[in-house]
VEXZA-619228 format. One record per residue (C-alpha): residue in one letter; x negated, y negated, z; residue number from 1. Coordinates in steps of 0.25 Angstrom, whole numbers, always signed. Example, Ala and Ser with C-alpha at 12.3 -4.5 7.8 and 13.67 -1.06 7.14 Angstrom:
PT  residuo      x      y      z  num
PT        A    -49    +18    +31    1
PT        S    -55     +4    +29    2
REM end
This chain:
PT  residuo      x      y      z  num
PT        M     +0     +0     +0    1
PT        K     -5    -14     -4    2
PT        K     -4    -25     +6    3
PT        I     +3    -35     -4    4
PT        S     +9    -32    -18    5
PT        V    +10    -45    -26    6
PT        I    +20    -46    -38    7
PT        V    +17    -55    -50    8
PT        P    +27    -56    -61    9
PT        V    +21    -61    -74   10
PT        Y    +28    -68    -85   11
PT        N    +19    -76    -95   12
PT        T    +10    -82    -85   13
PT        G     -3    -79    -92   14
PT        K     -8    -93    -90   15
PT        Y     -7    -92    -75   16
PT        I     -7    -78    -71   17
PT        E    -22    -77    -69   18
PT        K    -22    -87    -58   19
PT        C    -11    -79    -51   20
PT        L    -18    -66    -53   21
PT        D    -31    -71    -48   22
PT        S    -25    -76    -35   23
PT        L    -19    -62    -33   24
PT        V    -31    -53    -36   25
PT        N    -40    -62    -28   26
PT        Q    -31    -61    -15   27
PT        T    -39    -59     -2   28
PT        L    -29    -48     +1   29
PT        K    -34    -37     -8   30
PT        D    -24    -26     -5   31
PT        I    -13    -32    -14   32
PT        E     -7    -27    -27   33
PT        I     -3    -37    -38   34
PT        I     +9    -32    -46   35
PT        I    +10    -40    -59   36
PT        V    +22    -39    -67   37
PT        N    +22    -44    -82   38
PT        D    +36    -48    -84   39
PT        G    +35    -48   -100   40
PT        S    +25    -58   -102   41
PT        T    +22    -62   -116   42
PT        D     +9    -71   -114   43
PT        N     -5    -66   -109   44
PT        S     +0    -62    -95   45
PT        E     -2    -47    -97   46
PT        K    -16    -49   -103   47
PT        I    -20    -56    -90   48
PT        I    -13    -47    -81   49
PT        K    -20    -35    -87   50
PT        N    -33    -41    -85   51
PT        Y    -31    -43    -70   52
PT        L    -25    -28    -70   53
PT        K    -38    -23    -76   54
PT        N    -47    -31    -66   55
PT        Y    -38    -28    -53   56
PT        P    -32    -14    -56   57
PT        D    -31    -11    -41   58
PT        M    -23    -24    -38   59
PT        I    -14    -26    -50   60
PT        I     -2    -18    -54   61
PT        Y     +3    -23    -68   62
PT        L    +18    -21    -73   63
PT        K    +24    -26    -86   64
PT        K    +39    -27    -89   65
PT        K    +48    -35    -98   66
PT        N    +52    -49    -95   67
PT        G    +62    -49    -84   68
PT        G    +59    -60    -75   69
PT        Q    +51    -62    -62   70
PT        G    +61    -55    -54   71
PT        S    +60    -42    -62   72
PT        A    +45    -42    -62   73
PT        R    +44    -43    -47   74
PT        N    +55    -32    -46   75
PT        L    +47    -23    -55   76
PT        A    +34    -25    -46   77
PT        F    +42    -21    -34   78
PT        K    +41     -6    -39   79
PT        Y    +25     -7    -38   80
PT        V    +22    -14    -25   81
PT        T    +14     -7    -14   82
PT        G    +11    -19     -5   83
PT        K    +16    -20     +9   84
PT        Y    +20    -34     +5   85
PT        I    +24    -40     -8   86
PT        G    +20    -54    -14   87
PT        F    +24    -61    -27   88
PT        I    +17    -71    -36   89
PT        D    +21    -78    -48   90
PT        S    +11    -76    -59   91
PT        D     +9    -91    -62   92
PT        D     +6    -93    -47   93
PT        F     -6    -90    -38   94
PT        I     -9    -88    -24   95
PT        D    -20    -91    -14   96
PT        K    -30    -79    -12   97
PT        N    -27    -78     +2   98
PT        M    -12    -77     +1   99
PT        Y     -9    -62     +2  100
PT        E    -19    -59    +13  101
PT        N    -13    -70    +21  102
PT        M     +1    -66    +19  103
PT        Y     -2    -51    +21  104
PT        N     -9    -53    +34  105
PT        T     +2    -62    +39  106
PT        A    +12    -52    +35  107
PT        I     +5    -40    +42  108
PT        K     +2    -49    +54  109
PT        T    +16    -53    +56  110
PT        N    +23    -41    +50  111
PT        S    +31    -51    +41  112
PT        D    +41    -47    +30  113
PT        I    +38    -60    +22  114
PT        I    +26    -69    +22  115
PT        I    +28    -83    +16  116
PT        C    +17    -93    +12  117
PT        D    +16   -107     +7  118
PT        G    +13   -111     -8  119
PT        C     +7   -121    -16  120
PT        D    +12   -127    -29  121
PT        Y     +1   -127    -40  122
PT        Y     +3   -137    -52  123
PT        E     -3   -133    -65  124
PT        E     -3   -147    -71  125
PT        N    -13   -152    -61  126
PT        N    -18   -141    -52  127
PT        R    -11   -147    -41  128
PT        E     -7   -139    -28  129
PT        K     +5   -143    -19  130
PT        Y     +6   -135     -6  131
PT        F    +20   -132     +0  132
PT        N    +21   -128    +14  133
PT        L    +34   -120    +18  134
PT        N    +32   -124    +32  135
PT        L    +38   -111    +38  136
PT        N    +36   -106    +52  137
PT        V    +25    -95    +53  138
PT        S    +37    -85    +55  139
PT        P    +49    -91    +48  140
PT        T    +63    -87    +51  141
PT        I    +71    -82    +39  142
PT        Q    +79    -95    +38  143
PT        E    +66   -103    +37  144
PT        A    +59    -94    +27  145
PT        F    +72    -93    +19  146
PT        I    +72   -108    +16  147
PT        K    +58   -112    +17  148
PT        S    +49   -101    +11  149
PT        V    +52   -104     -4  150
PT        P    +62    -94    -10  151
PT        S    +50    -87    -18  152
PT        V    +43    -74    -16  153
PT        V    +29    -79    -20  154
PT        N    +25    -86     -7  155
PT        K    +28    -73     +1  156
PT        I    +25    -59     +3  157
PT        Y    +35    -49     +7  158
PT        K    +34    -35    +14  159
PT        K    +38    -25     +4  160
PT        E    +47    -18    +13  161
PT        L    +56    -31    +14  162
PT        I    +58    -31     -1  163
PT        I    +59    -15     -3  164
PT        N    +68    -13     +9  165
PT        N    +78    -24     +4  166
PT        N    +78    -18    -10  167
PT        L    +76    -33    -15  168
PT        K    +72    -36    -29  169
PT        F    +71    -49    -37  170
PT        V    +83    -54    -45  171
PT        E    +79    -53    -59  172
PT        K    +81    -62    -71  173
PT        I    +83    -75    -63  174
PT        W    +75    -87    -58  175
PT        Y    +73    -88    -43  176
PT        E    +73    -73    -41  177
PT        D    +63    -76    -29  178
PT        L    +74    -83    -21  179
PT        P    +84    -72    -17  180
PT        F    +72    -62    -16  181
PT        S    +63    -70     -7  182
PT        L    +74    -76     +2  183
PT        F    +82    -63     +4  184
PT        L    +69    -57     +9  185
PT        I    +67    -68    +19  186
PT        T    +80    -65    +25  187
PT        K    +76    -50    +26  188
PT        A    +62    -52    +32  189
PT        K    +60    -49    +47  190
PT        K    +47    -57    +48  191
PT        I    +43    -69    +39  192
PT        S    +29    -76    +40  193
PT        Y    +24    -89    +34  194
PT        I    +10    -93    +30  195
PT        N     +7   -108    +29  196
PT        Q     -2   -107    +17  197
PT        P     +0   -110     +2  198
PT        F     -4    -97     -3  199
PT        Y     +5    -97    -16  200
PT        Y     +3   -106    -27  201
PT        Y    +15   -109    -36  202
PT        F    +10   -113    -50  203
PT        H    +17   -124    -57  204
PT        R    +15   -125    -72  205
PT        K    +15   -138    -80  206
PT        R    +29   -143    -80  207
PT        S    +36   -138    -93  208
PT        T    +50   -141    -98  209
PT        M    +61   -131    -92  210
PT        H    +70   -127   -103  211
PT        N    +85   -126   -102  212
PT        K    +85   -111   -100  213
PT        N    +76   -112    -89  214
PT        I    +84   -123    -82  215
PT        E    +96   -114    -82  216
PT        K    +88   -103    -75  217
PT        N    +88   -112    -63  218
PT        L   +102   -108    -61  219
PT        D    +96    -94    -57  220
PT        I    +94   -100    -43  221
PT        I   +109    -99    -41  222
PT        K   +108    -84    -44  223
PT        A    +96    -83    -34  224
PT        F   +104    -89    -23  225
PT        E   +116    -81    -25  226
PT        I   +108    -68    -25  227
PT        L   +101    -73    -12  228
PT        K   +115    -76     -6  229
PT        K   +120    -62     -9  230
PT        Y   +108    -56     -3  231
PT        L   +111    -65    +10  232
PT        I   +125    -62    +10  233
PT        K   +123    -47     +9  234
PT        E   +113    -47    +20  235
PT        N   +123    -56    +29  236
PT        K   +112    -67    +29  237
PT        F   +119    -78    +21  238
PT        D   +126    -84    +32  239
PT        K   +114    -85    +41  240
PT        L   +105    -91    +30  241
PT        K   +116   -100    +23  242
PT        E   +109   -113    +27  243
PT        E    +96   -108    +22  244
PT        F   +102   -103     +9  245
PT        N   +109   -116     +7  246
PT        Y    +96   -124    +10  247
PT        L    +89   -115     -1  248
PT        L   +100   -119    -11  249
PT        L    +97   -134     -8  250
PT        T    +82   -132    -10  251
PT        E    +81   -122    -21  252
PT        V    +94   -125    -29  253
PT        F    +98   -140    -26  254
PT        I    +84   -146    -25  255
PT        A    +74   -137    -32  256
PT        T    +82   -131    -43  257
PT        I    +90   -143    -47  258
PT        T    +77   -152    -46  259
PT        R    +70   -142    -56  260
PT        I    +82   -143    -66  261
PT        I    +82   -158    -65  262
PT        R    +67   -159    -68  263
PT        T    +68   -151    -81  264
PT        R    +68   -157    -95  265
PT        T    +81   -153   -101  266
PT        L    +95   -158   -104  267
PT        K   +101   -165    -92  268
PT        S   +114   -158    -95  269
PT        D   +108   -145    -93  270
PT        K   +101   -149    -80  271
PT        K   +115   -155    -75  272
PT        N   +122   -142    -78  273
PT        I   +112   -133    -71  274
PT        I   +111   -143    -59  275
PT        N   +127   -142    -58  276
PT        E   +127   -127    -58  277
PT        L   +117   -127    -46  278
PT        K   +125   -138    -39  279
PT        T   +137   -130    -41  280
PT        Y   +131   -117    -35  281
PT        I   +127   -125    -23  282
PT        K   +141   -132    -21  283
PT        N   +147   -118    -22  284
PT        N   +139   -114    -10  285
PT        N   +145   -126     -3  286
PT        I   +132   -132     +1  287
PT        L   +130   -144     -8  288
PT        N   +128   -153     +4  289
PT        F   +114   -148     +8  290
PT        K   +112   -158    +18  291
PT        N   +121   -150    +28  292
PT        N   +110   -139    +27  293
PT        K   +102   -138    +40  294
PT        Y    +89   -137    +32  295
PT        F    +92   -149    +24  296
PT        N    +81   -157    +31  297
PT        N    +71   -147    +27  298
PT        L    +71   -153    +14  299
PT        S    +59   -162    +10  300
PT        R    +61   -177     +8  301
PT        N    +59   -174     -7  302
PT        Q    +69   -163     -7  303
PT        K    +79   -171     +0  304
PT        I    +78   -182    -11  305
PT        I    +80   -172    -22  306
PT        Y    +92   -166    -15  307
PT        N    +98   -180    -14  308
PT        L    +95   -183    -28  309
PT        I   +101   -170    -33  310
PT        A   +113   -172    -25  311
PT        K   +116   -186    -31  312
PT        K   +113   -180    -45  313
PT        H   +101   -189    -47  314
PT        Y    +94   -179    -56  315
PT        N    +87   -189    -65  316
PT        L    +81   -196    -53  317
PT        I    +75   -182    -49  318
PT        Y    +70   -179    -63  319
PT        L    +63   -193    -63  320
PT        I    +57   -191    -49  321
PT        F    +50   -178    -54  322
PT        K    +46   -184    -67  323
PT        I    +39   -195    -59  324
PT        K    +32   -184    -49  325
PT        E    +27   -177    -61  326
PT        K    +20   -189    -67  327
PT        M    +14   -192    -53  328
PT        K     +7   -178    -52  329
REM end
């Protein structure tokens, strides 16, 4: 049994994957396995992967499949994991060389089901790094981890038993597949630990125009939240976590997703239609007035400003603010 199995889905990231794989094969924790799933790449990704496979045959497992999305690639990898813990990395991101040693040692010392770390945004345009601190307690409660740990799997490692015993798989063929997977496991964990170190680097590519079909995919976040809600109801946890669930609707849908749509360069009518669909979903959950949520004051000053501008439909002003910020970088 390996200490950690790291799952790496790959789709046309030949330009970036070497930095990702270098950060994995050079981990100070050597007893890991790297499961790379080529999800139907059409660029030079496979050539690069096979070169690493040749050089690190005892460390890398290589799988290849037809394109089916990140969720399906991760699900395939589950059949091959032997690690006591499971980690995930996106193939255009990279990690600190000490990440998995620190996280594994903490997991063993505390007998935790989930270990969470901080991250760092890395911008391709100017090689700028921006550290973000989750500000969790060393042993966060389920409620705290639910709303503050980021609804993603990449800044965490999970005890394999936690995933297997709950027979959990990623939802396939939708965006935001991390959200229900990550948050549901948090509710099932007996012990969660947090390391206040930015071990994970989220790679931000040069800004490109988002096309209409991709803008529409932002509506997948509704599917993700509905899947999470069904999980929680089935486990009789929804009522206990309703405030936390609603707070995530505020941060992930009302603020983050709507802002992302506003910033795209496409027809205003297309943006408006999608924003209205998101707002309708929120309204149907009877929580349009987020200021009544007990966590509302957890928002940063900038988040509160964006919240108020969206609530008042000042979309053009939001677009202008971000255009100015881009020019100032």
